[in-house]
gemmi code that builds the backbone of each chain (N, CA, C; Angstrom):
import gemmi

chains = {
    "A": [
        ("MET", (72.164, -46.934, 123.825), (71.940, -47.064, 122.390), (70.819, -46.155, 121.923)),
        ("GLY", (69.886, -45.841, 122.865), (68.745, -45.035, 122.483), (69.105, -43.616, 122.098)),
        ("THR", (70.272, -43.152, 122.539), (70.657, -41.789, 122.211), (71.191, -41.668, 120.812)),
        ("GLY", (71.462, -42.782, 120.178), (71.997, -42.734, 118.828), (73.481, -42.473, 118.812)),
        ("ARG", (74.144, -42.580, 119.952), (75.578, -42.313, 119.976), (76.319, -43.512, 119.411)),
        ("ILE", (77.013, -43.349, 118.352), (77.744, -44.479, 117.794), (79.217, -44.195, 117.732)),
        ("GLY", (79.597, -43.026, 118.139), (81.015, -42.687, 118.056), (81.851, -43.367, 119.103)),
        ("VAL", (81.208, -44.158, 119.988), (81.971, -44.814, 121.040), (82.853, -45.894, 120.464)),
        ("ILE", (82.477, -46.441, 119.319), (83.321, -47.445, 118.679), (84.153, -46.711, 117.648)),
        ("ARG", (85.354, -46.451, 117.989), (86.190, -45.670, 117.088), (87.487, -46.415, 116.838)),
        ("THR", (87.890, -46.421, 115.612), (89.143, -47.077, 115.272), (89.995, -46.119, 114.475)),
        ("ARG", (91.260, -46.335, 114.540), (92.144, -45.568, 113.663), (92.029, -46.143, 112.266)),
        ("ARG", (92.131, -45.299, 111.261), (92.066, -45.772, 109.882), (93.243, -46.709, 109.632)),
        ("VAL", (92.917, -47.909, 109.148), (93.980, -48.878, 108.940), (94.596, -48.665, 107.568)),
        ("SER", (95.751, -49.252, 107.372), (96.499, -48.942, 106.156), (95.804, -49.443, 104.902)),
        ("SER", (94.970, -50.536, 105.032), (94.357, -51.097, 103.834), (93.320, -50.161, 103.235)),
        ("VAL", (92.748, -49.274, 104.049), (91.734, -48.374, 103.512), (92.198, -46.924, 103.547)),
        ("ALA", (93.389, -46.698, 104.003), (93.839, -45.315, 104.106), (94.307, -44.806, 102.754)),
        ("ASP", (94.110, -43.516, 102.558), (94.597, -42.872, 101.346), (95.994, -42.358, 101.601)),
        ("PRO", (96.988, -42.944, 100.960), (98.358, -42.512, 101.238), (98.615, -41.085, 100.792)),
        ("ASP", (97.759, -40.583, 99.886), (97.966, -39.226, 99.400), (97.405, -38.176, 100.346)),
        ("ARG", (96.527, -38.627, 101.254), (95.907, -37.657, 102.137), (96.898, -37.166, 103.179)),
        ("PRO", (96.862, -35.868, 103.477), (97.739, -35.371, 104.529), (97.254, -35.806, 105.894)),
        ("THR", (98.179, -36.026, 106.813), (97.810, -36.429, 108.161), (97.262, -35.247, 108.940)),
        ("ASP", (97.861, -34.088, 108.754), (97.404, -32.907, 109.472), (96.313, -32.225, 108.674)),
        ("PRO", (95.289, -31.700, 109.360), (94.225, -31.002, 108.635), (94.738, -29.713, 108.039)),
        ("PRO", (94.108, -29.270, 106.944), (94.516, -28.002, 106.360), (94.277, -26.872, 107.354)),
        ("SER", (95.082, -25.852, 107.276), (94.956, -24.765, 108.232), (93.650, -24.023, 108.008)),
        ("GLY", (93.025, -23.597, 109.117), (91.802, -22.807, 109.046), (90.550, -23.626, 108.863)),
        ("ARG", (90.639, -24.952, 108.827), (89.449, -25.783, 108.679), (89.379, -26.743, 109.844)),
        ("ALA", (88.122, -27.053, 110.210), (87.920, -27.939, 111.357), (88.435, -29.328, 111.031)),
        ("PRO", (89.183, -29.953, 111.925), (89.718, -31.278, 111.632), (88.666, -32.360, 111.662)),
        ("ASP", (87.483, -32.063, 112.209), (86.474, -33.106, 112.335), (85.331, -32.907, 111.357)),
        ("GLY", (85.501, -32.087, 110.375), (84.448, -31.912, 109.384), (84.447, -33.054, 108.394)),
        ("PRO", (83.338, -33.227, 107.628), (83.273, -34.296, 106.637), (84.368, -34.143, 105.600)),
        ("GLY", (85.010, -35.243, 105.299), (86.056, -35.210, 104.301), (87.382, -34.724, 104.824)),
        ("GLN", (87.396, -34.291, 106.085), (88.640, -33.810, 106.668), (89.264, -34.934, 107.487)),
        ("PRO", (90.453, -35.364, 107.154), (91.069, -36.447, 107.899), (91.461, -35.993, 109.303)),
        ("SER", (91.314, -36.884, 110.239), (91.747, -36.586, 111.592), (92.501, -37.795, 112.122)),
        ("GLN", (93.178, -37.608, 113.235), (93.981, -38.691, 113.789), (93.112, -39.859, 114.222)),
        ("ASP", (91.913, -39.579, 114.755), (91.063, -40.612, 115.322), (89.722, -40.592, 114.601)),
        ("GLU", (89.631, -41.290, 113.470), (88.424, -41.243, 112.647), (87.421, -42.285, 113.122)),
        ("PRO", (86.120, -42.073, 112.842), (85.126, -43.080, 113.237), (85.310, -44.357, 112.441)),
        ("ASP", (84.702, -45.414, 112.971), (84.771, -46.701, 112.281), (84.294, -46.528, 110.839)),
        ("VAL", (85.059, -47.078, 109.905), (84.762, -46.866, 108.488), (83.399, -47.439, 108.100)),
        ("ARG", (82.923, -48.453, 108.846), (81.620, -49.042, 108.520), (80.496, -48.053, 108.774)),
        ("PHE", (80.637, -47.239, 109.828), (79.615, -46.213, 110.105), (79.618, -45.152, 109.013)),
        ("THR", (80.808, -44.820, 108.556), (80.889, -43.820, 107.491), (80.237, -44.341, 106.218)),
        ("TYR", (80.497, -45.622, 105.913), (79.854, -46.232, 104.742), (78.331, -46.240, 104.916)),
        ("ALA", (77.879, -46.581, 106.122), (76.435, -46.641, 106.367), (75.804, -45.262, 106.192)),
        ("ASN", (76.505, -44.242, 106.659), (76.004, -42.871, 106.495), (75.912, -42.518, 105.015)),
        ("GLU", (76.904, -42.951, 104.268), (76.906, -42.681, 102.824), (75.737, -43.393, 102.144)),
        ("ARG", (75.471, -44.632, 102.543), (74.365, -45.377, 101.928), (73.021, -44.747, 102.281)),
        ("THR", (72.913, -44.224, 103.510), (71.671, -43.556, 103.889), (71.449, -42.322, 103.019)),
        ("PHE", (72.528, -41.576, 102.795), (72.424, -40.414, 101.910), (71.950, -40.834, 100.517)),
        ("LEU", (72.542, -41.912, 100.007), (72.182, -42.362, 98.663), (70.726, -42.834, 98.606)),
        ("ALA", (70.257, -43.496, 99.677), (68.873, -43.967, 99.699), (67.914, -42.780, 99.661)),
        ("TRP", (68.224, -41.729, 100.425), (67.378, -40.531, 100.383), (67.460, -39.872, 99.018)),
        ("ASN", (68.623, -39.899, 98.419), (68.775, -39.295, 97.093), (67.938, -40.037, 96.055)),
        ("ARG", (67.898, -41.361, 96.170), (67.059, -42.132, 95.243), (65.580, -41.821, 95.478)),
        ("THR", (65.211, -41.614, 96.750), (63.829, -41.215, 97.029), (63.521, -39.883, 96.346)),
        ("SER", (64.483, -38.959, 96.404), (64.300, -37.665, 95.731), (64.100, -37.866, 94.238)),
        ("LEU", (64.937, -38.709, 93.642), (64.828, -38.956, 92.202), (63.481, -39.588, 91.857)),
        ("ALA", (63.004, -40.498, 92.719), (61.706, -41.127, 92.473), (60.590, -40.092, 92.531)),
        ("LEU", (60.679, -39.157, 93.491), (59.668, -38.103, 93.587), (59.684, -37.216, 92.344)),
        ("ILE", (60.894, -36.886, 91.888), (61.009, -36.034, 90.694), (60.426, -36.753, 89.478)),
        ("ALA", (60.774, -38.041, 89.325), (60.255, -38.805, 88.183), (58.728, -38.910, 88.248)),
        ("THR", (58.185, -39.108, 89.464), (56.735, -39.187, 89.614), (56.083, -37.853, 89.265)),
        ("GLY", (56.721, -36.762, 89.706), (56.183, -35.435, 89.396), (56.183, -35.165, 87.901)),
        ("VAL", (57.276, -35.530, 87.239), (57.348, -35.340, 85.788), (56.290, -36.194, 85.100)),
        ("ALA", (56.128, -37.432, 85.567), (55.115, -38.310, 84.968), (53.716, -37.741, 85.178)),
        ("ALA", (53.465, -37.155, 86.356), (52.141, -36.593, 86.624), (51.835, -35.427, 85.701)),
        ("THR", (52.844, -34.596, 85.444), (52.584, -33.426, 84.589), (52.550, -33.786, 83.106)),
        ("GLN", (53.193, -34.879, 82.727), (53.334, -35.191, 81.310), (52.431, -36.326, 80.830)),
        ("LEU", (52.183, -37.292, 81.689), (51.518, -38.510, 81.214), (50.053, -38.623, 81.631)),
        ("LEU", (49.646, -37.936, 82.699), (48.252, -38.033, 83.125), (47.334, -37.339, 82.113)),
        ("PRO", (46.113, -37.850, 81.934), (45.161, -37.120, 81.080), (44.769, -35.802, 81.738)),
        ("LYS", (44.273, -34.872, 80.930), (43.912, -33.559, 81.471), (42.729, -33.677, 82.423)),
        ("PHE", (42.799, -32.913, 83.524), (41.697, -32.888, 84.490), (40.693, -31.803, 84.097)),
        ("GLU", (39.535, -31.899, 84.717), (38.556, -30.818, 84.545), (39.087, -29.525, 85.150)),
        ("VAL", (39.830, -29.678, 86.249), (40.380, -28.522, 86.943), (41.575, -27.983, 86.153)),
        ("THR", (41.577, -26.658, 85.920), (42.728, -26.054, 85.250), (43.961, -26.196, 86.148)),
        ("TRP", (45.063, -26.470, 85.567), (46.322, -26.654, 86.295), (46.301, -27.905, 87.179)),
        ("GLY", (45.373, -28.809, 86.949), (45.264, -29.986, 87.805), (46.531, -30.836, 87.804)),
        ("ARG", (47.068, -31.059, 86.614), (48.274, -31.895, 86.532), (49.460, -31.195, 87.193)),
        ("ARG", (49.542, -29.881, 86.993), (50.651, -29.150, 87.615), (50.517, -29.113, 89.130)),
        ("LEU", (49.259, -29.013, 89.602), (49.040, -29.000, 91.059), (49.534, -30.293, 91.702)),
        ("LEU", (49.448, -31.364, 90.952), (49.923, -32.647, 91.496), (51.427, -32.826, 91.294)),
        ("GLY", (51.908, -32.451, 90.108), (53.299, -32.765, 89.757), (54.323, -31.825, 90.360)),
        ("LEU", (54.030, -30.525, 90.325), (55.034, -29.560, 90.785), (55.404, -29.718, 92.268)),
        ("PRO", (54.426, -29.936, 93.183), (54.828, -30.163, 94.580), (55.715, -31.390, 94.749)),
        ("LEU", (55.459, -32.435, 93.950), (56.294, -33.640, 94.057), (57.726, -33.347, 93.625)),
        ("ILE", (57.874, -32.603, 92.529), (59.223, -32.271, 92.053), (59.938, -31.378, 93.070)),
        ("ALA", (59.196, -30.396, 93.592), (59.803, -29.500, 94.587), (60.194, -30.271, 95.847)),
        ("LEU", (59.337, -31.187, 96.258), (59.653, -32.010, 97.436), (60.916, -32.834, 97.191)),
        ("GLY", (61.049, -33.344, 95.976), (62.264, -34.099, 95.640), (63.511, -33.241, 95.747)),
        ("ALA", (63.426, -31.997, 95.258), (64.589, -31.107, 95.346), (64.921, -30.782, 96.794)),
        ("VAL", (63.884, -30.519, 97.597), (64.115, -30.197, 99.015), (64.749, -31.388, 99.729)),
        ("LEU", (64.245, -32.581, 99.449), (64.788, -33.780, 100.100), (66.247, -34.021, 99.692)),
        ("ALA", (66.569, -33.717, 98.444), (67.952, -33.921, 97.993), (68.911, -33.028, 98.783)),
        ("VAL", (68.539, -31.772, 98.938), (69.407, -30.848, 99.686), (69.455, -31.245, 101.160)),
        ("THR", (68.287, -31.581, 101.720), (68.240, -31.948, 103.134), (69.045, -33.216, 103.409)),
        ("SER", (69.025, -34.143, 102.467), (69.774, -35.386, 102.696), (71.276, -35.114, 102.740)),
        ("PHE", (71.737, -34.169, 101.922), (73.159, -33.818, 101.980), (73.494, -33.168, 103.322)),
        ("LEU", (72.645, -32.229, 103.756), (72.902, -31.560, 105.038), (72.889, -32.573, 106.182)),
        ("ASN", (71.977, -33.538, 106.075), (71.888, -34.566, 107.107), (73.137, -35.446, 107.113)),
        ("TRP", (73.600, -35.827, 105.919), (74.825, -36.628, 105.826), (75.992, -35.888, 106.481)),
        ("ARG", (76.075, -34.595, 106.191), (77.196, -33.807, 106.719), (77.134, -33.695, 108.242)),
        ("SER", (75.934, -33.452, 108.771), (75.844, -33.313, 110.226), (76.071, -34.658, 110.919)),
        ("ASN", (75.623, -35.755, 110.296), (75.898, -37.085, 110.865), (77.393, -37.366, 110.889)),
        ("GLU", (78.048, -37.021, 109.788), (79.489, -37.275, 109.691), (80.235, -36.483, 110.777)),
        ("ARG", (79.812, -35.249, 110.938), (80.468, -34.395, 111.938), (80.243, -34.951, 113.344)),
        ("ALA", (79.005, -35.385, 113.610), (78.694, -35.921, 114.937), (79.506, -37.186, 115.212)),
        ("MET", (79.662, -38.035, 114.195), (80.425, -39.269, 114.394), (81.884, -38.971, 114.694)),
        ("ARG", (82.423, -37.971, 114.011), (83.833, -37.635, 114.228), (84.062, -37.028, 115.603)),
        ("ARG", (83.031, -36.362, 116.116), (83.165, -35.749, 117.440), (82.717, -36.685, 118.557)),
        ("GLY", (82.174, -37.852, 118.189), (81.685, -38.779, 119.195), (80.408, -38.308, 119.859)),
        ("GLU", (79.642, -37.473, 119.167), (78.398, -36.948, 119.716), (77.217, -37.798, 119.244)),
        ("PRO", (76.051, -37.667, 119.926), (74.862, -38.373, 119.438), (74.467, -37.879, 118.047)),
        ("LEU", (73.938, -38.792, 117.250), (73.528, -38.386, 115.904), (72.335, -37.437, 115.991)),
        ("PRO", (72.326, -36.368, 115.212), (71.201, -35.425, 115.258), (69.934, -36.056, 114.691)),
        ("ARG", (68.798, -35.579, 115.194), (67.519, -36.092, 114.695), (67.268, -35.563, 113.291)),
        ("SER", (66.635, -36.401, 112.466), (66.357, -35.993, 111.090), (64.881, -35.632, 110.942)),
        ("VAL", (64.628, -34.533, 110.235), (63.233, -34.128, 109.985), (62.744, -34.673, 108.643)),
        ("MET", (63.627, -35.355, 107.927), (63.275, -35.777, 106.569), (62.075, -36.726, 106.513)),
        ("PRO", (61.973, -37.744, 107.413), (60.780, -38.600, 107.339), (59.494, -37.818, 107.524)),
        ("LEU", (59.516, -36.839, 108.433), (58.330, -36.017, 108.667), (57.992, -35.196, 107.426)),
        ("VAL", (59.007, -34.583, 106.833), (58.788, -33.763, 105.628), (58.234, -34.631, 104.499)),
        ("LEU", (58.806, -35.827, 104.341), (58.346, -36.724, 103.266), (56.897, -37.140, 103.485)),
        ("CYS", (56.581, -37.564, 104.718), (55.200, -37.991, 105.012), (54.229, -36.843, 104.801)),
        ("ALA", (54.575, -35.658, 105.310), (53.684, -34.507, 105.174), (53.489, -34.159, 103.701)),
        ("GLY", (54.571, -34.156, 102.940), (54.487, -33.809, 101.523), (53.614, -34.764, 100.747)),
        ("ILE", (53.827, -36.055, 100.959), (53.047, -37.051, 100.216), (51.580, -36.993, 100.633)),
        ("THR", (51.324, -36.758, 101.929), (49.939, -36.636, 102.395), (49.247, -35.449, 101.730)),
        ("VAL", (49.936, -34.320, 101.666), (49.346, -33.124, 101.051), (49.028, -33.385, 99.578)),
        ("VAL", (49.962, -34.015, 98.862), (49.722, -34.298, 97.437), (48.568, -35.292, 97.277)),
        ("GLY", (48.498, -36.281, 98.159), (47.393, -37.239, 98.107), (46.047, -36.561, 98.311)),
        ("LEU", (45.991, -35.657, 99.311), (44.741, -34.933, 99.568), (44.378, -34.044, 98.372)),
        ("LEU", (45.409, -33.422, 97.796), (45.182, -32.593, 96.597), (44.582, -33.420, 95.474)),
        ("ALA", (45.111, -34.627, 95.305), (44.616, -35.506, 94.233), (43.138, -35.842, 94.465)),
        ("ILE", (42.804, -36.098, 95.737), (41.400, -36.416, 96.043), (40.506, -35.216, 95.732)),
        ("VAL", (40.953, -34.033, 96.138), (40.157, -32.812, 95.905), (39.981, -32.567, 94.403)),
        ("ILE", (41.073, -32.712, 93.662), (40.999, -32.466, 92.201), (40.058, -33.461, 91.538)),
        ("ALA", (40.154, -34.727, 91.952), (39.267, -35.737, 91.362), (37.813, -35.464, 91.726)),
        ("ALA", (37.568, -35.048, 92.987), (36.207, -34.796, 93.431), (35.619, -33.580, 92.716)),
        ("VAL", (36.409, -32.522, 92.597), (35.927, -31.302, 91.923), (35.666, -31.588, 90.448)),
        ("GLY", (36.503, -32.395, 89.848), (36.338, -32.724, 88.443), (35.053, -33.501, 88.176)),
        ("LYS", (34.648, -34.319, 89.136), (33.420, -35.125, 88.946), (32.175, -34.323, 89.240)),
        ("ALA", (32.301, -33.298, 90.112), (31.118, -32.539, 90.559), (30.535, -31.708, 89.432)),
    ],
    "B": [
        ("MET", (94.045, -65.360, 105.960), (92.583, -65.406, 106.152), (92.177, -64.149, 106.915)),
        ("PRO", (91.309, -63.346, 106.381), (90.931, -62.120, 107.071), (90.079, -62.404, 108.295)),
        ("ASP", (90.214, -61.558, 109.324), (89.376, -61.751, 110.506), (87.975, -61.194, 110.241)),
        ("GLY", (87.076, -61.331, 111.258), (85.676, -60.950, 111.067), (85.492, -59.498, 110.708)),
        ("GLU", (86.279, -58.632, 111.342), (86.118, -57.200, 111.098), (86.481, -56.856, 109.658)),
        ("GLN", (87.554, -57.494, 109.169), (87.971, -57.205, 107.804), (86.901, -57.644, 106.803)),
        ("VAL", (86.309, -58.841, 107.034), (85.269, -59.338, 106.134), (84.079, -58.392, 106.135)),
        ("ASP", (83.660, -57.951, 107.345), (82.508, -57.064, 107.443), (82.800, -55.730, 106.787)),
        ("ARG", (84.015, -55.256, 106.962), (84.361, -53.984, 106.337), (84.266, -54.099, 104.817)),
        ("GLY", (84.718, -55.239, 104.295), (84.627, -55.451, 102.855), (83.196, -55.464, 102.369)),
        ("ARG", (82.306, -56.071, 103.138), (80.906, -56.118, 102.713), (80.263, -54.743, 102.802)),
        ("ALA", (80.641, -53.982, 103.793), (80.115, -52.609, 103.894), (80.502, -51.826, 102.650)),
        ("ARG", (81.713, -52.036, 102.208), (82.167, -51.338, 100.999), (81.369, -51.806, 99.785)),
        ("GLU", (81.141, -53.134, 99.738), (80.394, -53.703, 98.614), (78.963, -53.161, 98.581)),
        ("ARG", (78.338, -53.104, 99.764), (76.973, -52.566, 99.826), (76.954, -51.113, 99.361)),
        ("THR", (77.986, -50.376, 99.727), (78.030, -48.968, 99.343), (78.227, -48.811, 97.838)),
        ("VAL", (79.076, -49.660, 97.267), (79.267, -49.618, 95.810), (77.952, -49.931, 95.095)),
        ("LEU", (77.226, -50.946, 95.625), (75.931, -51.286, 95.021), (74.944, -50.130, 95.160)),
        ("ALA", (74.989, -49.449, 96.291), (74.096, -48.299, 96.485), (74.413, -47.200, 95.475)),
        ("TRP", (75.703, -46.990, 95.221), (76.081, -45.997, 94.194), (75.578, -46.436, 92.823)),
        ("ASN", (75.667, -47.737, 92.545), (75.169, -48.246, 91.257), (73.671, -48.001, 91.112)),
        ("ARG", (72.923, -48.300, 92.177), (71.474, -48.084, 92.123), (71.159, -46.603, 91.925)),
        ("SER", (71.903, -45.765, 92.607), (71.662, -44.324, 92.460), (71.979, -43.872, 91.043)),
        ("GLY", (73.059, -44.415, 90.473), (73.397, -44.080, 89.092), (72.295, -44.503, 88.136)),
        ("LEU", (71.762, -45.707, 88.367), (70.676, -46.192, 87.506), (69.440, -45.316, 87.646)),
        ("ALA", (69.110, -44.938, 88.879), (67.942, -44.074, 89.103), (68.123, -42.741, 88.389)),
        ("LEU", (69.329, -42.247, 88.434), (69.625, -40.977, 87.763), (69.464, -41.111, 86.252)),
        ("VAL", (69.933, -42.238, 85.713), (69.822, -42.469, 84.268), (68.358, -42.546, 83.858)),
        ("VAL", (67.568, -43.299, 84.646), (66.147, -43.453, 84.311), (65.438, -42.105, 84.353)),
        ("CYS", (65.722, -41.329, 85.406), (65.081, -40.020, 85.557), (65.460, -39.102, 84.390)),
        ("THR", (66.723, -39.130, 84.028), (67.178, -38.299, 82.913), (66.526, -38.748, 81.610)),
        ("ALA", (66.423, -40.067, 81.418), (65.824, -40.591, 80.191), (64.364, -40.180, 80.072)),
        ("VAL", (63.633, -40.217, 81.209), (62.222, -39.803, 81.184), (62.113, -38.342, 80.762)),
        ("LEU", (62.980, -37.504, 81.359), (62.954, -36.079, 81.014), (63.260, -35.869, 79.535)),
        ("LEU", (64.320, -36.534, 79.051), (64.719, -36.352, 77.651), (63.626, -36.833, 76.706)),
        ("ARG", (62.988, -37.945, 77.068), (61.926, -38.499, 76.221), (60.786, -37.500, 76.068)),
        ("ARG", (60.448, -36.822, 77.158), (59.339, -35.879, 77.101), (59.757, -34.554, 76.463)),
        ("LEU", (61.053, -34.266, 76.485), (61.519, -32.992, 75.932), (61.551, -33.008, 74.413)),
        ("TRP", (61.765, -34.198, 73.842), (61.974, -34.276, 72.396), (60.665, -34.492, 71.656)),
        ("PRO", (60.294, -33.810, 70.585), (61.082, -32.738, 69.952), (60.947, -31.408, 70.708)),
        ("LEU", (61.951, -30.573, 70.609), (61.980, -29.324, 71.361), (60.960, -28.339, 70.810)),
        ("ARG", (60.250, -27.693, 71.751), (59.273, -26.668, 71.358), (59.489, -25.466, 72.260)),
        ("GLY", (60.185, -24.485, 71.768), (60.342, -23.238, 72.513), (61.604, -23.184, 73.355)),
        ("THR", (61.859, -21.976, 73.895), (63.088, -21.724, 74.642), (63.141, -22.509, 75.951)),
        ("SER", (62.001, -22.566, 76.654), (62.012, -23.214, 77.966), (62.379, -24.685, 77.860)),
        ("GLN", (61.946, -25.317, 76.799), (62.303, -26.732, 76.638), (63.782, -26.878, 76.296)),
        ("MET", (64.320, -25.899, 75.575), (65.758, -25.950, 75.286), (66.554, -25.749, 76.575)),
        ("VAL", (66.053, -24.876, 77.463), (66.715, -24.683, 78.764), (66.679, -25.988, 79.565)),
        ("ALA", (65.519, -26.626, 79.585), (65.387, -27.886, 80.318), (66.323, -28.950, 79.739)),
        ("LEU", (66.435, -28.975, 78.415), (67.336, -29.943, 77.786), (68.788, -29.642, 78.163)),
        ("GLY", (69.144, -28.355, 78.172), (70.513, -27.981, 78.545), (70.847, -28.380, 79.963)),
        ("VAL", (69.908, -28.162, 80.886), (70.135, -28.540, 82.286), (70.316, -30.047, 82.399)),
        ("THR", (69.446, -30.779, 81.725), (69.528, -32.242, 81.785), (70.841, -32.748, 81.194)),
        ("ALA", (71.236, -32.171, 80.070), (72.488, -32.599, 79.448), (73.675, -32.284, 80.350)),
        ("ALA", (73.632, -31.120, 81.021), (74.720, -30.764, 81.936), (74.812, -31.768, 83.082)),
        ("VAL", (73.655, -32.197, 83.579), (73.643, -33.192, 84.657), (74.343, -34.472, 84.208)),
        ("VAL", (74.001, -34.919, 83.014), (74.585, -36.167, 82.513), (76.095, -36.008, 82.334)),
        ("VAL", (76.500, -34.896, 81.734), (77.924, -34.696, 81.434), (78.740, -34.608, 82.715)),
        ("VAL", (78.184, -33.968, 83.756), (78.943, -33.807, 84.999), (78.907, -35.077, 85.837)),
        ("LEU", (77.727, -35.677, 85.954), (77.590, -36.765, 86.920), (78.081, -38.121, 86.413)),
        ("ALA", (77.964, -38.362, 85.126), (78.378, -39.675, 84.620), (79.865, -39.953, 84.913)),
        ("PRO", (80.788, -39.011, 84.620), (82.182, -39.287, 84.958), (82.407, -39.427, 86.453)),
        ("VAL", (81.644, -38.672, 87.258), (81.823, -38.746, 88.718), (81.512, -40.148, 89.219)),
        ("VAL", (80.344, -40.660, 88.795), (79.947, -41.999, 89.246), (80.936, -43.041, 88.732)),
        ("LEU", (81.378, -42.873, 87.490), (82.315, -43.839, 86.910), (83.651, -43.832, 87.650)),
        ("VAL", (84.163, -42.635, 87.921), (85.457, -42.533, 88.597), (85.377, -43.146, 89.987)),
        ("HIS", (84.277, -42.859, 90.711), (84.168, -43.409, 92.056), (83.999, -44.917, 92.029)),
        ("HIS", (83.317, -45.397, 90.993), (83.167, -46.848, 90.874), (84.532, -47.495, 90.639)),
        ("LEU", (85.318, -46.914, 89.729), (86.630, -47.477, 89.436), (87.555, -47.356, 90.640)),
        ("ARG", (87.387, -46.263, 91.385), (88.256, -46.011, 92.532), (88.068, -47.059, 93.610)),
        ("ARG", (86.846, -47.567, 93.687), (86.564, -48.536, 94.742), (86.678, -49.972, 94.271)),
        ("ARG", (87.043, -50.164, 93.033), (87.093, -51.520, 92.492), (88.337, -52.231, 93.007)),
        ("GLY", (88.191, -53.508, 93.247), (89.323, -54.336, 93.602), (90.004, -53.888, 94.883)),
        ("ARG", (91.325, -53.915, 94.885), (92.048, -53.627, 96.119), (92.446, -52.158, 96.218)),
        ("ASP", (92.138, -51.410, 95.184), (92.526, -50.000, 95.214), (91.467, -49.207, 95.978)),
        ("ASP", (91.259, -49.578, 97.234), (90.220, -48.956, 98.033), (90.822, -47.822, 98.851)),
        ("ARG", (90.216, -46.649, 98.709), (90.704, -45.510, 99.474), (89.727, -45.108, 100.571)),
        ("GLY", (88.777, -45.986, 100.896), (87.865, -45.675, 101.972), (86.698, -44.828, 101.520)),
        ("PRO", (85.924, -44.322, 102.486), (84.710, -43.560, 102.154), (85.037, -42.299, 101.352)),
        ("LEU", (84.025, -41.829, 100.635), (84.218, -40.657, 99.788), (84.124, -39.379, 100.605)),
        ("GLY", (84.690, -38.328, 100.077), (84.570, -37.031, 100.714), (83.270, -36.360, 100.317)),
        ("PRO", (83.078, -35.122, 100.746), (81.806, -34.448, 100.491), (81.600, -34.054, 99.033)),
        ("ARG", (82.675, -34.061, 98.232), (82.536, -33.570, 96.859), (81.544, -34.417, 96.049)),
        ("ALA", (81.633, -35.738, 96.211), (80.733, -36.628, 95.466), (79.284, -36.397, 95.886)),
        ("MET", (79.084, -36.191, 97.201), (77.702, -35.966, 97.684), (77.166, -34.636, 97.151)),
        ("ILE", (78.030, -33.621, 97.135), (77.590, -32.310, 96.639), (77.193, -32.423, 95.165)),
        ("LEU", (77.985, -33.139, 94.382), (77.683, -33.278, 92.959), (76.384, -34.049, 92.747)),
        ("MET", (76.217, -35.099, 93.528), (74.986, -35.898, 93.407), (73.767, -35.041, 93.759)),
        ("THR", (73.887, -34.267, 94.832), (72.783, -33.402, 95.238), (72.515, -32.341, 94.172)),
        ("ALA", (73.593, -31.737, 93.663), (73.432, -30.702, 92.638), (72.763, -31.287, 91.394)),
        ("GLY", (73.154, -32.499, 91.016), (72.545, -33.138, 89.853), (71.064, -33.392, 90.061)),
        ("THR", (70.704, -33.843, 91.258), (69.295, -34.114, 91.539), (68.479, -32.820, 91.510)),
        ("VAL", (69.037, -31.766, 92.106), (68.325, -30.482, 92.108), (68.204, -29.948, 90.676)),
        ("ALA", (69.261, -30.117, 89.871), (69.200, -29.657, 88.478), (68.127, -30.419, 87.705)),
        ("LEU", (68.013, -31.724, 87.981), (66.949, -32.498, 87.315), (65.573, -31.977, 87.722)),
        ("ALA", (65.446, -31.614, 89.003), (64.174, -31.059, 89.466), (63.875, -29.751, 88.738)),
        ("VAL", (64.893, -28.918, 88.565), (64.701, -27.656, 87.836), (64.266, -27.942, 86.393)),
        ("GLY", (64.917, -28.935, 85.766), (64.517, -29.331, 84.409), (63.078, -29.812, 84.371)),
        ("GLY", (62.680, -30.603, 85.383), (61.309, -31.111, 85.443), (60.292, -29.997, 85.607)),
        ("ILE", (60.607, -29.021, 86.459), (59.685, -27.899, 86.677), (59.569, -27.066, 85.399)),
        ("THR", (60.713, -26.833, 84.735), (60.679, -26.073, 83.478), (59.818, -26.790, 82.444)),
        ("LEU", (59.989, -28.094, 82.367), (59.204, -28.874, 81.409), (57.714, -28.822, 81.745)),
        ("ALA", (57.410, -28.920, 83.054), (56.002, -28.899, 83.468), (55.353, -27.559, 83.123)),
        ("LEU", (56.103, -26.473, 83.324), (55.538, -25.157, 83.043), (55.436, -24.895, 81.542)),
        ("ALA", (56.292, -25.579, 80.769), (56.253, -25.378, 79.316), (55.130, -26.166, 78.658)),
        ("THR", (54.678, -27.228, 79.350), (53.618, -28.061, 78.786), (52.259, -27.409, 79.057)),
        ("PRO", (51.333, -27.443, 78.103), (50.007, -26.869, 78.349), (49.315, -27.536, 79.532)),
        ("ALA", (48.685, -26.695, 80.377), (48.041, -27.219, 81.588), (46.812, -28.048, 81.239)),
    ],
}
model = gemmi.Model(1)
for chain_id, residues in chains.items():
    chain = gemmi.Chain(chain_id)
    for i, (resn, *xyz) in enumerate(residues, 1):
        res = gemmi.Residue()
        res.name, res.seqid = resn, gemmi.SeqId(i, " ")
        for name, pos in zip(("N", "CA", "C"), xyz):
            atom = gemmi.Atom()
            atom.name, atom.element = name, gemmi.Element(name[0])
            atom.pos, atom.b_iso = gemmi.Position(*pos), 0.0
            res.add_atom(atom)
        chain.add_residue(res)
    model.add_chain(chain)
structure = gemmi.Structure()
structure.add_model(model)
structure.setup_entities()
């Protein structure tokens, strides 16, 4: 279990959740195990749902970062330091955009790994999020300290 | 009477639908904050930010609605393909672009 391999539990898509309009054979020239590509032996649908929810949770985190960044640039009072509000808000908004793209790439690689029965790839997103928030926090301390000095 | 696996599968779907709802709400709130700060418009950059935000709403609202309806009741077609994720990601990035434009347009 420590390897993160979850593709060992695999079921065929049952008729109650299958899309009758979907073709059984993959389109020519595309990998049959890519995300959104139907294959004969698909991963358990619960894992796919869980992967989707993880993507959505990261996406909401991105939206929260963007909203916080906008609030920092628009609602905070002006600092003594020029560009103080932008120094705090813009990195948060940029971090939100980066996390949004990374969460999609992560969802896609997880989906591919599940279809191939491979271990799930490690995600760098928690590290990026922690580092980003730490940097913005330190920036806030520096701006507040310089403003008081 | 459905067996255990069927019940669990149904709940997984329900949790996912709720997650989509929460994401839709977060998107609405984020868009509303941006629009609130954009109005009244001052200059070209704010009009660009408003256009980006409006495009996000116009594109993403039908997507979320269609997927919600698609998963309602017994008309379940299983997990979504990558198109919905790409649109959600594109919408979030577009909101970030709108936020950055607004931040740069506001006096420091």
